[in-house]
VEXLO-208382 format. One line per 8 residues: their letters; for each residue y negated, x negated, z of C-alpha. Coordinates in nm, 4 decimals, decimal comma, always signed. Layout:
<rs>
A> Y X Z; ...
</rs>
This chain:
<rs>
MKKIYLDY> -0,7216 +0,0205 -3,0020; -0,4560 +0,1989 -2,8043; -0,4926 +0,1514 -2,4282; -0,2050 +0,2108 -2,1911; -0,2690 +0,1658 -1,8188; +0,0395 +0,0751 -1,6155; -0,1229 -0,0734 -1,3076; -0,1521 +0,2348 -1,0844
NATAPMRE> -0,0367 +0,0443 -0,7757; -0,3543 -0,1630 -0,7991; -0,5747 +0,1448 -0,8302; -0,5676 +0,4887 -0,9872; -0,8458 +0,6607 -1,1808; -1,0109 +0,9559 -1,0130; -0,8684 +1,2900 -1,1129; -1,0993 +1,5248 -1,2982
EVRAALLE> -1,0920 +1,7676 -1,0044; -1,2033 +1,4866 -0,7733; -1,4850 +1,3911 -1,0116; -1,5970 +1,7548 -1,0202; -1,5896 +1,7733 -0,6406; -1,8001 +1,4567 -0,6136; -2,0606 +1,5937 -0,8525; -2,0707 +1,9203 -0,6620
DMDIYGNA> -2,1093 +1,7364 -0,3327; -2,3871 +1,5044 -0,4476; -2,6412 +1,7561 -0,3182; -2,4874 +1,7401 +0,0328; -2,7229 +1,4657 +0,1404; -2,7518 +1,5367 +0,5126; -2,6336 +1,2810 +0,7646; -2,3158 +1,4229 +0,9139
SSMHESGR> -2,4257 +1,2996 +1,2576; -2,7532 +1,5001 +1,2502; -2,7811 +1,8285 +1,4384; -2,9992 +2,0164 +1,1898; -2,8628 +2,2500 +0,9242; -2,8194 +1,9862 +0,6544; -2,6379 +1,7601 +0,8996; -2,4130 +2,0395 +1,0242
HARARVEE> -2,3252 +2,1347 +0,6669; -2,2345 +1,7754 +0,5836; -2,0280 +1,7443 +0,9022; -1,8405 +2,0657 +0,8274; -1,7393 +1,9279 +0,4865; -1,6337 +1,5984 +0,6427; -1,4103 +1,7814 +0,8899; -1,2680 +1,9946 +0,6100
ARGRVGEL> -1,1697 +1,6770 +0,4266; -1,0214 +1,5320 +0,7451; -0,8028 +1,8395 +0,7714; -0,6770 +1,7961 +0,4157; -0,5873 +1,4336 +0,4789; -0,4064 +1,5399 +0,7967; -0,2132 +1,8041 +0,6040; -0,0986 +1,5443 +0,3523
LGVPAKTV> +0,0297 +1,3274 +0,6385; +0,1721 +1,6226 +0,8337; -0,0460 +1,5528 +1,1388; -0,3404 +1,7182 +1,3202; -0,6830 +1,6461 +1,1762; -0,7996 +1,4934 +1,5050; -0,5528 +1,2048 +1,4608; -0,7186 +1,0927 +1,1363
VFSSGGSE> -0,9853 +0,8202 +1,1554; -1,1787 +0,7456 +0,8383; -1,2356 +0,3823 +0,7310; -1,3420 +0,1927 +0,4227; -0,9840 +0,1541 +0,3048; -0,6401 +0,0155 +0,3766; -0,7520 -0,3373 +0,4678; -0,9981 -0,2172 +0,7301
SNNTVFNT> -0,7445 +0,0240 +0,8773; -0,4818 -0,2480 +0,9037; -0,7277 -0,4928 +1,0558; -0,8364 -0,2313 +1,3088; -0,4794 -0,1989 +1,4348; -0,4314 -0,5737 +1,4660; -0,7693 -0,6138 +1,6348; -0,6710 -0,3445 +1,8849
MRILASDK> -0,3456 -0,5234 +1,9641; -0,5274 -0,8585 +2,0012; -0,7533 -0,7040 +2,2635; -0,4585 -0,5495 +2,4468; -0,2711 -0,8815 +2,4470; -0,5660 -1,0951 +2,5601; -0,7146 -1,1781 +2,8955; -1,0872 -1,1496 +2,9647
RGTPLESG> -1,1460 -1,4812 +2,7913; -0,9808 -1,3541 +2,4732; -0,6781 -1,5850 +2,5015; -0,3183 -1,4617 +2,4885; -0,1802 -1,3248 +2,8139; +0,0445 -1,5619 +3,0001; +0,3068 -1,2914 +3,0430; +0,3707 -0,9331 +2,9394
RRGFITSA> +0,3466 -0,7825 +2,5909; +0,1802 -1,0412 +2,3689; +0,4220 -1,0746 +2,0748; +0,4072 -0,9356 +1,7219; +0,6689 -0,8602 +1,4580; +0,6036 -0,8047 +1,0891; +0,7876 -0,8705 +0,7632; +0,7613 -1,1558 +0,5162
IEHPCVLN> +0,6589 -0,9250 +0,2294; +0,3620 -0,7437 +0,3779; +0,0297 -0,6927 +0,2015; -0,2002 -0,9950 +0,2402; -0,4314 -0,8087 +0,4806; -0,1402 -0,7653 +0,7228; +0,0052 -1,1129 +0,6692; -0,3312 -1,2812 +0,7146
SARFLESL> -0,4114 -1,0702 +1,0222; -0,0794 -1,1792 +1,1718; -0,1385 -1,5425 +1,0786; -0,4816 -1,5306 +1,2401; -0,3263 -1,4058 +1,5651; -0,0672 -1,6841 +1,5381; -0,3503 -1,9386 +1,5045; -0,4991 -1,8052 +1,8282
GFKVTFLP> -0,1760 -1,8726 +2,0138; +0,0030 -1,5381 +1,9896; +0,3719 -1,5358 +1,9030; +0,4348 -1,3751 +1,5664; +0,7775 -1,3197 +1,4086; +0,7898 -1,2782 +1,0302; +1,1176 -1,1006 +0,9599; +1,3011 -1,2032 +0,6421
VDESGRIR> +1,4193 -0,9431 +0,3938; +1,7367 -0,9060 +0,1933; +1,7560 -0,9492 -0,1853; +1,6328 -0,5926 -0,2353; +1,3282 -0,6424 -0,0139; +1,4439 -0,4490 +0,2947; +1,4379 -0,5879 +0,6445; +1,7708 -0,5930 +0,8238
LEDLEKAL> +1,7688 -0,3698 +1,1283; +1,9908 -0,6142 +1,3135; +1,7246 -0,8822 +1,2617; +1,4655 -0,6490 +1,4109; +1,6902 -0,5727 +1,7078; +1,7348 -0,9444 +1,7788; +1,3595 -1,0083 +1,7561; +1,2632 -0,7230 +1,9887
SGEILLVS> +1,2058 -0,8063 +2,3497; +0,9931 -0,7049 +2,6440; +0,7185 -0,9322 +2,5091; +0,6727 -0,7483 +2,1780; +0,3534 -0,5442 +2,1626; +0,3453 -0,4394 +1,7980; +0,5908 -0,3992 +1,5073; +0,4133 -0,3647 +1,1726
VMAANNEI> +0,6247 -0,3004 +0,8604; +0,4938 -0,1554 +0,5332; +0,6435 +0,1735 +0,4217; +0,6915 +0,0566 +0,0621; +0,6172 -0,2724 -0,1071; +0,3306 -0,2772 -0,3538; +0,4987 -0,5288 -0,5888; +0,8671 -0,4327 -0,6065
GTIQDIKA> +0,8474 -0,0743 -0,4776; +1,1189 -0,1091 -0,2139; +1,0974 +0,1611 +0,0557; +1,1727 +0,0635 +0,4146; +1,3547 +0,2826 +0,6681; +1,0434 +0,3290 +0,8808; +1,1976 +0,6052 +1,0921; +1,4793 +0,3758 +1,2037
IAALAGAA> +1,2389 +0,0856 +1,2539; +1,0104 +0,3021 +1,4674; +1,3034 +0,4247 +1,6755; +1,4187 +0,0703 +1,7538; +1,0698 -0,0596 +1,8248; +0,9726 +0,2443 +2,0308; +1,2856 +0,2141 +2,2426; +1,1829 -0,1444 +2,3183
GAYVHTDA> +0,8386 -0,0281 +2,4287; +0,6446 -0,1650 +2,1291; +0,3775 +0,0103 +1,9294; +0,4647 +0,0754 +1,5645; +0,2333 +0,0476 +1,2647; +0,3123 +0,1071 +0,8989; +0,0997 +0,0341 +0,5958; +0,1765 +0,3443 +0,3868
VQTVGKVP> -0,0893 +0,2863 +0,1211; +0,1739 +0,2816 -0,1564; +0,3882 +0,5693 -0,0337; +0,1396 +0,8455 +0,0513; +0,1053 +1,0734 -0,2483; +0,4148 +0,9305 -0,4195; +0,6936 +1,0309 -0,1817; +0,6909 +1,2739 +0,1156
VNAAELGV> +0,5283 +1,1098 +0,4192; +0,5122 +1,2801 +0,7572; +0,3607 +1,0407 +1,0093; +0,4745 +1,2469 +1,3078; +0,8361 +1,2620 +1,1902; +0,8401 +0,8892 +1,1203; +0,7612 +0,8279 +1,4864; +0,4913 +0,5673 +1,4201
DYLTMSAH> +0,1818 +0,5100 +1,6331; -0,0395 +0,4068 +1,3433; -0,0252 +0,4702 +0,9666; -0,2617 +0,3413 +0,6983; -0,3576 +0,5062 +0,3708; -0,6222 +0,4634 +0,1020; -0,7971 +0,7190 -0,1221; -0,8062 +0,5227 -0,4474
KIYGPKGI> -0,4274 +0,4994 -0,4560; -0,4046 +0,8793 -0,4710; -0,6646 +0,9289 -0,7484; -0,9605 +0,9455 -0,5111; -1,2719 +0,7241 -0,4851; -1,2688 +0,3596 -0,3833; -1,4179 +0,2427 -0,0548; -1,2657 +0,5123 +0,1648
GALYVRDK> -0,9385 +0,5204 +0,3580; -0,7887 +0,6514 +0,6768; -0,5869 +0,5485 +0,9787; -0,3523 +0,7901 +1,1509; -0,3569 +0,7234 +1,5253; -0,0957 +0,9003 +1,7313; -0,2339 +1,0992 +2,0241; -0,2950 +0,8691 +2,3215
APLFPLIR> -0,2204 +0,5532 +2,1211; -0,4876 +0,2898 +2,2017; -0,7538 +0,2047 +1,9460; -1,0542 -0,0250 +1,9746; -1,3215 -0,0165 +1,7039; -1,3367 -0,3026 +1,4560; -1,6908 -0,1958 +1,3644; -1,9062 -0,1241 +1,6682
GGHQENGM> -2,2286 +0,0708 +1,6775; -2,2817 +0,4470 +1,6811; -2,0661 +0,7319 +1,7984; -1,9111 +0,8202 +1,4615; -1,5364 +0,8922 +1,4494; -1,5399 +0,9527 +1,8245; -1,6607 +0,5995 +1,8754; -1,3676 +0,4512 +1,6885
RAGTYNNM> -1,5514 +0,3492 +1,3703; -1,9307 +0,3121 +1,3638; -2,1499 +0,3636 +1,0595; -2,3123 +0,6493 +0,8739; -2,0489 +0,8828 +0,7320; -1,9615 +0,8154 +0,3672; -1,9994 +1,1804 +0,2785; -1,9154 +1,1587 -0,0897
GILGFGKA> -1,6244 +0,9233 -0,0366; -1,4778 +1,1393 +0,2381; -1,5187 +1,4621 +0,0416; -1,3565 +1,3029 -0,2650; -1,0771 +1,1749 -0,0416; -1,0182 +1,5249 +0,0922; -0,9916 +1,6702 -0,2574; -0,7558 +1,3943 -0,3684
AELAKRDL> -0,5382 +1,4586 -0,0612; -0,5259 +1,8292 -0,1344; -0,4164 +1,7660 -0,4938; -0,1630 +1,4982 -0,3910; +0,0045 +1,7402 -0,1503; +0,0125 +2,0145 -0,4127; +0,1547 +1,7960 -0,6907; +0,3818 +1,5658 -0,4915
ALYGQTTA> +0,7147 +1,6973 -0,6210; +0,5956 +1,7035 -0,9838; +0,4561 +1,3510 -0,9540; +0,7852 +1,2171 -0,8230; +0,9967 +1,3835 -1,0899; +0,7677 +1,2870 -1,3794; +0,7121 +0,9221 -1,2885; +1,0776 +0,8661 -1,1949
ALKNRLKE> +1,1940 +0,9968 -1,5347; +0,9464 +0,7752 -1,7207; +1,0328 +0,4746 -1,5052; +1,4046 +0,5216 -1,5830; +1,3223 +0,5481 -1,9526; +1,1343 +0,2189 -1,9349; +1,4026 +0,0493 -1,7274; +1,6909 +0,1550 -1,9501
GLMERVPR> +1,4947 +0,0735 -2,2662; +1,4152 -0,2779 -2,1465; +1,7732 -0,3410 -2,0426; +1,8909 -0,2353 -2,3893; +1,6322 -0,4285 -2,5885; +1,5576 -0,7451 -2,3907; +1,8471 -0,9728 -2,2893; +1,8776 -1,1480 -1,9538
IIINGHED> +1,6188 -0,9493 -1,7589; +1,6376 -0,9001 -1,3837; +1,5230 -0,5827 -1,2065; +1,3607 -0,6642 -0,8717; +1,3645 -0,4327 -0,5716; +1,6047 -0,1813 -0,4184; +1,7985 +0,0182 -0,6770; +1,7822 +0,3511 -0,4914
ENLPNTLN> +1,5250 +0,3242 -0,2099; +1,2343 +0,2596 -0,4413; +0,9050 +0,4194 -0,5329; +0,9422 +0,6593 -0,8276; +0,6601 +0,4908 -1,0203; +0,7246 +0,1184 -0,9682; +0,9337 -0,1179 -1,1790; +0,9275 -0,4948 -1,1290
VSFPGAEG> +1,1067 -0,6974 -1,3956; +1,1704 -1,0721 -1,4282; +1,1874 -1,2193 -1,7802; +1,3460 -1,5649 -1,7421; +1,2144 -1,8107 -1,9978; +0,8723 -1,6457 -2,0270; +0,5646 -1,6904 -1,8105; +0,4287 -1,3788 -1,6463
EAILLSMD> +0,0651 -1,4648 -1,7240; +0,1485 -1,5146 -2,0918; +0,3344 -1,1823 -2,0983; +0,0413 -1,0056 -1,9298; -0,2167 -1,1495 -2,1715; -0,0012 -1,0764 -2,4765; +0,0436 -0,7178 -2,3648; -0,3269 -0,6853 -2,2852
LAGIEVST> -0,4060 -0,7857 -2,6460; -0,1753 -0,5031 -2,7514; -0,3613 -0,2575 -2,5264; -0,1058 -0,2472 -2,2428; -0,2353 -0,3215 -1,8919; +0,0172 -0,4392 -1,6314; +0,0272 -0,6802 -1,3395; +0,2087 -0,9984 -1,2427
GSACASGS> +0,1965 -0,8960 -0,8758; -0,0439 -0,7331 -0,6337; -0,4060 -0,6948 -0,7351; -0,5115 -0,8767 -0,4186; -0,3322 -1,1899 -0,5402; -0,4698 -1,1886 -0,8951; -0,6230 -1,5191 -0,9956; -0,3776 -1,7135 -0,7812
LEPSHVLL> -0,1419 -1,9598 -0,9476; +0,1003 -1,9349 -0,6591; +0,4233 -1,7397 -0,7225; +0,4515 -1,3983 -0,5558; +0,5374 -1,4313 -0,1852; +0,7329 -1,1074 -0,2185; +0,9587 -1,2359 -0,4945; +1,0084 -1,5666 -0,3161
AIGAGPER> +1,1065 -1,3746 -0,0014; +1,3831 -1,1858 -0,1868; +1,5226 -1,5171 -0,3127; +1,3890 -1,5026 -0,6676; +1,2762 -1,8653 -0,6813; +0,9496 -1,9949 -0,8334; +1,0626 -1,9820 -1,1975; +1,1827 -1,6226 -1,1792
AHGSIRFS> +0,8812 -1,5222 -0,9736; +0,6412 -1,6686 -1,2303; +0,8121 -1,4717 -1,5069; +0,7858 -1,1288 -1,3462; +0,5843 -0,8235 -1,4437; +0,5067 -0,5144 -1,2362; +0,4852 -0,1844 -1,4224; +0,3387 +0,0901 -1,2049
LGMGTSKE> +0,3196 +0,4310 -1,3653; +0,1021 +0,7283 -1,2795; -0,0140 +1,0747 -1,3698; -0,1706 +0,9547 -1,6938; +0,1503 +0,7939 -1,8198; +0,3310 +0,9656 -2,1074; +0,6627 +0,9326 -2,2882; +0,4711 +0,7999 -2,5881
DIDYVLET> +0,3187 +0,5290 -2,3685; +0,6615 +0,4132 -2,2551; +0,7964 +0,4136 -2,6103; +0,4988 +0,2023 -2,7241; +0,5750 -0,0505 -2,4489; +0,9389 -0,0613 -2,5556; +0,8309 -0,1297 -2,9147; +0,5740 -0,3932 -2,8198
LPPVIKRL> +0,7265 -0,5933 -2,5361; +1,0652 -0,7141 -2,6771; +0,9117 -0,9187 -2,9613; +0,6566 -1,0609 -2,7165; +0,9347 -1,1845 -2,4880; +1,1310 -1,3238 -2,7851; +0,8253 -1,5141 -2,9060; +0,7349 -1,6518 -2,5639
RSMSSMEN> +1,0915 -1,7579 -2,4935; +1,1067 -1,9439 -2,8259; +0,7964 -2,1376 -2,7205; +0,9147 -2,2056 -2,3658; +1,0177 -2,5555 -2,2658; +1,2545 -2,3931 -2,0176; +1,4380 -2,2214 -2,3048; +1,4412 -2,5230 -2,5350
H> +1,5768 -2,7755 -2,2873
</rs>
């Protein structure tokens, strides 16, 4: 049976060059913290990979801290801020910088980190977004004060693809004396990202989103920005992240970063053209659909579509039977019956949110794949709508 994978925002398969690099590096078994020859060789390869990740982000290698992935990197930043904003007993400071600002459409690992801080007594502001999924800069300006310690806004949304103006956000927050963090897991490797030019203090990325291995990620930490380890123990990562180096993961990450930098322009052009083909084809063939997300400031590979009168789960399962793999939202929310918090935040409403599908394209997507989707999906929607109580009443 034909299989078409259109869920690249959830994860991407490793590129063949990355697979080859992993196989080649399997014999590099030395502990990168050891001083003997095998250890030094392993450490040299780790630092080579760190340099490649830094080049992809446009920053010095020394500002890159390896982690297990995006969730750990994000939690490390919030843990650092909690320590900075707490007294010796671990409770919020009575005065000074102890407030946090984030958006209503962040990834669950950021939202739940912020909610945890709120439960401890810290003040957290969840900024609303407009109908396209962008925060309003005037809302940020109003929320900023001398009490705000951290502003954390994702670079691009994983469900609807909307890209935020991080440079402007960082400028406003920085002028107010706050630290700035952005979860750039979905933007790195898809659009140009230069952490230094953005003006952020912290930036998160993950290898498996750029065709590298799972279980490895990185956190950019601006020079002199504070950072406290989430995982304590040995001296690895200059004491910022304990644990034996994940040699193979790091080396695969480095190769994936090298390839992502090399192919960035081609990736953007190719996926954007295919996304437009899919978007225009659906608008022509399926009546009453709604495109979610910003029309222009959007990831080149991401298309989120609402199909009123049809349930998203039924659409997903019908397409899966036809060999097409998509998502009803973020992978981290799969299995939940709750409507997408992102779509609710842009004013979609529960019914529209429940009838939405995310198509996320990648390097393996072809014109033939898109044409197959355009042949397969319209009759699926017609059939589901004919069965829907919402359509018949």
